[in-house]
C-alpha positions in Angstrom: -13.2 -81.1 -54.2 -15.7 -83.8 -55.0 -16.2 -86.9 -53.0 -14.2 -89.1 -55.4 -11.2 -86.7 -55.1 -11.3 -86.7 -51.3 -11.4 -90.5 -51.3 -8.4 -90.7 -53.7 -6.5 -88.3 -51.5 -7.3 -90.4 -48.4 -6.0 -93.5 -50.2 -2.8 -91.8 -51.1 -2.3 -90.7 -47.4 -3.0 -94.3 -46.3 -0.5 -95.6 -48.8 2.1 -93.1 -47.7 1.6 -94.1 -44.1 1.9 -97.8 -45.0 5.1 -97.2 -46.8 6.6 -95.2 -43.9 5.5 -97.9 -41.4 6.9 -100.7 -43.6 10.1 -98.8 -44.0 10.4 -98.2 -40.3 9.6 -101.8 -39.4 12.1 -103.1 -42.0 14.8 -100.8 -40.6 14.1 -102.0 -37.1 14.2 -105.6 -38.3 17.6 -105.1 -39.9 18.9 -103.2 -36.9 18.0 -106.2 -34.7 19.6 -108.7 -37.1 22.9 -106.9 -37.7 25.0 -106.4 -34.6 26.5 -103.0 -33.7 29.6 -104.7 -32.4 31.1 -108.2 -32.8 34.2 -110.0 -31.5 35.9 -112.4 -33.8 38.9 -114.7 -33.3 42.1 -113.3 -34.7 42.4 -116.2 -37.1 39.0 -115.5 -38.7 39.0 -111.7 -38.6 39.4 -111.7 -42.4 36.1 -113.6 -42.8 33.9 -111.0 -41.0 32.0 -110.1 -44.2 31.1 -113.8 -44.7 29.9 -114.0 -41.0 27.6 -111.0 -41.6 26.5 -111.9 -45.1 23.0 -110.7 -45.9 21.4 -110.2 -49.3 20.4 -106.6 -48.5 23.7 -105.5 -47.2 27.0 -104.4 -48.9 30.2 -103.7 -47.0 32.8 -101.1 -48.0 36.3 -102.2 -48.8 37.9 -99.3 -46.9 37.8 -99.4 -43.1 38.7 -97.2 -40.2 41.1 -98.8 -37.8 41.2 -97.8 -34.1 44.2 -97.8 -31.8 43.0 -100.9 -29.9 43.2 -103.2 -32.9 39.5 -103.0 -33.6 38.0 -101.4 -36.7 34.8 -100.0 -38.1 33.1 -101.9 -40.9 30.7 -99.6 -42.8 27.7 -101.2 -44.5 24.9 -100.0 -46.7 21.4 -101.2 -47.5 21.0 -102.2 -51.1 24.5 -100.8 -51.7 23.2 -97.2 -51.5 21.7 -96.3 -48.2 24.2 -95.8 -45.3 23.1 -98.2 -42.5 25.6 -98.5 -39.7 29.3 -98.9 -38.8 29.9 -102.3 -37.2 32.7 -102.3 -34.7 34.9 -105.4 -35.1 37.3 -106.4 -32.4 39.7 -109.3 -32.8 39.7 -111.4 -29.6 39.9 -114.9 -28.4 36.8 -116.4 -26.9 38.6 -119.4 -25.6 36.9 -121.9 -23.3 35.2 -122.0 -19.9 33.9 -124.7 -17.6 30.1 -124.7 -18.0 28.0 -126.1 -15.1 24.2 -126.1 -14.8 24.3 -127.0 -11.1 21.8 -125.5 -8.7 23.4 -123.2 -6.1 22.2 -121.3 -3.1 22.7 -117.5 -3.1 23.0 -115.2 -0.1 23.8 -111.5 -0.4 24.0 -108.6 2.0 23.1 -105.1 0.8 25.4 -102.1 0.9 23.7 -100.3 3.8 20.1 -101.0 4.8 17.5 -101.0 2.0 14.3 -99.0 2.6 11.4 -101.0 1.0 8.5 -98.8 2.1 7.1 -96.3 4.7 4.2 -97.0 7.0 1.7 -95.4 9.4 2.2 -95.4 13.1 -0.8 -95.6 15.5 -0.1 -92.9 18.0 -1.4 -92.1 21.5 -4.9 -90.9 21.2 -5.7 -93.1 18.3 -4.3 -90.9 15.5 -2.2 -92.3 12.7 1.0 -90.5 11.4 3.5 -91.4 8.7 6.7 -89.5 9.6 8.8 -90.8 6.7 6.3 -90.3 3.9 7.7 -88.2 1.0 11.1 -87.9 2.8 12.7 -91.3 2.2 11.8 -93.4 -0.8 11.6 -97.2 -1.5 15.0 -98.1 -2.9 17.0 -95.7 -0.7 19.9 -97.3 1.2 20.6 -96.1 4.8 24.3 -95.8 5.3 24.5 -93.6 8.4 22.4 -92.6 11.4 23.3 -89.3 13.0 26.7 -89.5 11.3 27.3 -93.0 12.6 27.9 -95.6 9.9 25.2 -98.2 9.4 26.1 -101.5 7.8 23.2 -103.8 8.5 19.7 -104.0 10.0 21.0 -105.0 13.4 23.0 -101.8 13.7 20.1 -99.7 12.6 17.7 -101.3 15.1 20.2 -100.6 17.9 20.3 -96.9 16.9 16.5 -96.8 16.7 16.2 -98.1 20.3 17.6 -94.8 21.7 15.2 -92.5 19.9 13.9 -89.8 22.2 11.7 -87.6 20.0 14.6 -85.5 18.7 15.1 -85.2 14.9 17.5 -87.7 13.4 19.6 -87.4 10.3 19.8 -90.4 8.0 22.4 -90.5 5.2 20.9 -92.4 2.3 22.2 -93.5 -1.1 19.7 -92.5 -3.8 20.3 -92.9 -7.5 24.0 -93.3 -6.7 24.2 -90.1 -4.7 24.6 -89.8 -0.9 22.1 -87.3 0.6 21.1 -86.4 4.2 17.4 -86.5 5.2 15.9 -85.4 8.4 13.1 -87.4 10.2 11.1 -86.6 13.3 10.2 -89.7 15.3 6.7 -90.1 16.6 5.5 -91.9 19.7 3.3 -95.0 19.1 0.5 -96.2 21.3 2.9 -98.2 23.4 5.0 -95.1 24.2 8.0 -96.0 21.9 9.4 -93.6 19.3 9.5 -94.9 15.7 10.3 -93.6 12.3 7.8 -95.6 10.3 10.1 -97.3 7.7 10.3 -100.9 6.5 13.8 -102.1 5.8 15.8 -105.1 4.6 19.5 -105.9 4.5 19.9 -109.3 2.8 18.3 -111.6 0.3 18.7 -115.3 -0.5 17.4 -117.8 -3.1 18.1 -120.6 -5.6 19.8 -120.1 -9.0 22.0 -121.9 -11.5 25.8 -121.7 -11.8 26.5 -121.0 -15.5 30.3 -121.2 -15.9 33.7 -121.0 -14.2 36.8 -119.7 -16.1 40.4 -120.8 -15.9 41.1 -118.2 -13.2 38.4 -119.4 -10.9 35.9 -116.6 -11.7 32.3 -117.6 -12.2 29.1 -116.3 -13.7 25.6 -117.2 -12.7 21.9 -116.4 -13.3 22.4 -114.3 -16.4 20.3 -111.5 -14.9 20.7 -109.4 -11.7 18.9 -109.9 -8.4 16.4 -107.2 -7.7 14.5 -106.5 -4.5 11.0 -108.1 -4.6 9.3 -105.0 -3.2 11.1 -102.1 -5.0 12.0 -103.9 -8.2 15.4 -102.2 -8.1 18.7 -104.0 -8.7 20.2 -104.7 -5.2 23.5 -102.9 -4.3 25.5 -105.5 -2.4 28.4 -105.3 0.0 29.2 -109.0 0.0 27.6 -112.4 -0.6 28.3 -116.1 -0.9 27.4 -119.2 -3.1 26.3 -122.3 -1.2 25.8 -125.9 -2.2 22.0 -126.5 -2.6 19.7 -129.5 -2.9 16.5 -129.5 -5.0 13.6 -130.7 -2.8 10.6 -130.1 -5.1 9.4 -128.6 -8.4 6.3 -126.5 -9.0 5.6 -127.3 -12.7 5.1 -124.3 -15.0 2.0 -123.7 -17.0 0.4 -120.9 -19.0 -0.1 -117.9 -16.8 1.8 -119.4 -13.9 5.6 -119.8 -14.0 6.9 -122.8 -12.1 9.6 -122.8 -9.5 12.4 -125.0 -8.1 12.4 -125.2 -4.3 15.5 -126.4 -2.5 17.4 -126.7 0.7 20.4 -124.3 1.3 22.5 -125.0 4.4 24.0 -121.7 5.4 27.1 -123.2 7.0 30.7 -122.2 6.4 31.5 -125.7 5.1 28.9 -125.4 2.4 30.3 -122.2 0.9 31.6 -122.7 -2.7 32.2 -119.1 -3.8 32.0 -115.4 -3.1 29.5 -113.0 -4.7 31.4 -109.8 -5.6 29.1 -108.3 -8.2 25.3 -108.1 -8.8 24.9 -106.7 -12.3 22.0 -106.6 -14.7 23.6 -109.5 -16.6 24.1 -111.8 -13.6 26.1 -112.3 -10.4 29.8 -112.8 -10.5 32.7 -113.6 -8.2 35.3 -116.1 -7.1 34.6 -119.9 -7.2 36.5 -121.6 -4.4 36.7 -125.3 -5.3 35.6 -127.2 -8.4 35.8 -130.4 -6.4 33.0 -129.4 -4.1 30.5 -131.7 -5.8 29.8 -129.2 -8.5 30.2 -130.8 -12.0 31.7 -128.7 -14.7 32.6 -129.4 -18.4 35.3 -127.5 -20.4 33.5 -126.0 -23.4 34.5 -123.6 -26.2 32.7 -120.3 -26.2 30.6 -119.3 -29.2 30.6 -115.7 -30.4 27.0 -114.2 -30.7 27.2 -114.1 -34.5 27.8 -117.8 -34.5 24.3 -118.5 -33.1 21.6 -119.5 -35.5 17.9 -120.4 -35.3 17.8 -124.1 -34.8 18.5 -127.0 -32.4 20.4 -126.4 -29.1 20.4 -127.8 -25.6 20.2 -126.7 -22.0 22.3 -128.0 -19.1 20.3 -127.9 -15.8 19.7 -129.8 -12.6 16.1 -130.7 -11.8 16.3 -134.2 -10.4 19.5 -134.2 -8.4 22.1 -134.2 -11.2 23.0 -132.1 -14.2 21.6 -133.3 -17.5 21.5 -132.0 -21.1 18.1 -131.4 -22.5 17.0 -130.7 -26.1 15.8 -127.2 -27.0 15.9 -124.9 -29.9 16.7 -121.2 -30.5 13.7 -119.7 -32.2 14.7 -116.0 -32.5 17.9 -114.0 -32.2 18.2 -110.2 -31.5 21.7 -108.9 -31.9 20.9 -105.5 -30.4 18.2 -105.9 -27.9 18.0 -102.9 -25.4 17.9 -105.5 -22.6 21.0 -107.6 -23.0 19.7 -110.5 -21.0 16.9 -110.9 -23.6 19.1 -111.4 -26.6 17.5 -114.6 -28.0 14.5 -116.9 -27.4 15.0 -120.5 -26.3 12.3 -123.1 -26.6 12.4 -126.4 -24.6 11.6 -129.4 -26.8 12.9 -132.3 -24.6 9.9 -134.5 -23.5 11.6 -135.4 -20.2 12.2 -131.8 -19.1 8.7 -130.8 -20.2 7.2 -133.6 -18.2 9.2 -132.7 -15.1 9.1 -128.9 -15.1 6.7 -127.9 -18.0 9.7 -126.1 -19.6 11.6 -123.2 -17.9 10.9 -122.5 -14.3 12.3 -120.0 -11.7 15.6 -121.3 -10.4 16.8 -122.3 -13.9 18.1 -118.9 -14.6 21.7 -119.2 -15.5 21.3 -122.7 -17.1 24.0 -122.9 -19.8 22.7 -123.1 -23.4 24.9 -125.1 -25.9 24.7 -125.0 -29.7 26.9 -127.2 -31.9 29.0 -128.1 -28.9 29.8 -124.6 -27.9 28.7 -122.4 -24.9 26.2 -120.1 -26.6 24.5 -118.4 -23.6 22.3 -118.9 -20.6 18.6 -119.0 -19.7 17.4 -115.8 -18.1 13.6 -115.5 -18.2 10.5 -117.6 -18.7 7.5 -116.4 -20.7 4.5 -116.2 -18.3 2.0 -117.3 -20.9 4.3 -120.0 -22.3 6.5 -121.9 -19.8 8.1 -123.9 -22.6 10.0 -120.8 -23.8 12.0 -117.9 -22.4 14.9 -115.5 -23.1 18.6 -116.1 -23.1 21.7 -114.0 -22.8 24.8 -114.3 -25.1 27.8 -116.1 -23.5 30.1 -113.3 -24.6 27.9 -110.8 -22.8 28.3 -112.7 -19.5 32.1 -113.1 -20.1 32.4 -109.3 -20.5 31.5 -109.0 -16.8 34.6 -110.9 -15.6 37.0 -109.5 -18.3 40.1 -107.9 -16.8 39.1 -108.9 -13.3 
């Protein structure tokens, strides 16, 4: 084959790869734009095809109805290529009381969290690491020699009686309870140790997103993970406290800002219980709406109602909750990470002047669009503090449904 023929073949291969790449990117784009599942109010269930209208999609007239009242709506690309079946569930979004107030968070882990293992300097100057490759960061110690361990204090009391004999720790790893055996070593001071670093609680500042009619709340919009292991914390109990903003570290490119505040860990300052720490936020019971926490009754928007355009954020950065201008710049109906379902960009000059945009501590700030509760702030972009991710309101509400 001459050089011209080989070149022509190479061009055909490149063209074919381009077509495949464009087709794949186009499919991914459509998949992100068209939801796999939607909830609609019973009064507007017949208008679903109008809600999902797209020039490249056609919907079939015949549908498959499930026993729960939901149904599958098949759709095709260009009227010919099967694309997906959209699950449509009639529901009633209703209203909730949105907040935007800063709150203090305190949570105790379920068992004692192992954050790392370490070396012990022994008699004679040698270093040993007895727990290495036996326990792992992210394990939760729940028993010591068959005695239940609930917190760090109990574990330390057990460790005080180490005598060089092997000990059995029951740990929770990947949801499974397993026993591990450790042999203590004597340090240079003559005390026996296991060489593990542990933690049994966490605390910080966040934002209360909403409270429903039954007194159940949602906050943050993302879960609380351990700072060392990066794993979502398994909690036994926790509480919400009133908090006061003391200072703001302004965000800038490459350096996300932060709200710093004062939390008084006193019984009289508790405003709610933390029952659940999930990937989509923390949830529990809210005790008293009159405890200085402002709330506003607001209708909930379904995710398909959101659109690129103007919106607003409710947050507390100067002592009181205010509404600041923003805009939704991108919407992803099927993001693998549900607390990154759309992008919110701060446009309000006042908020930009105070915080530089979105800062740590604003997670959970309610996002409104067209007067409805659309979602909440969850993340800030490290390289652009004016923008970040948001979670759909209906995703957060799913976490308190039927509770």
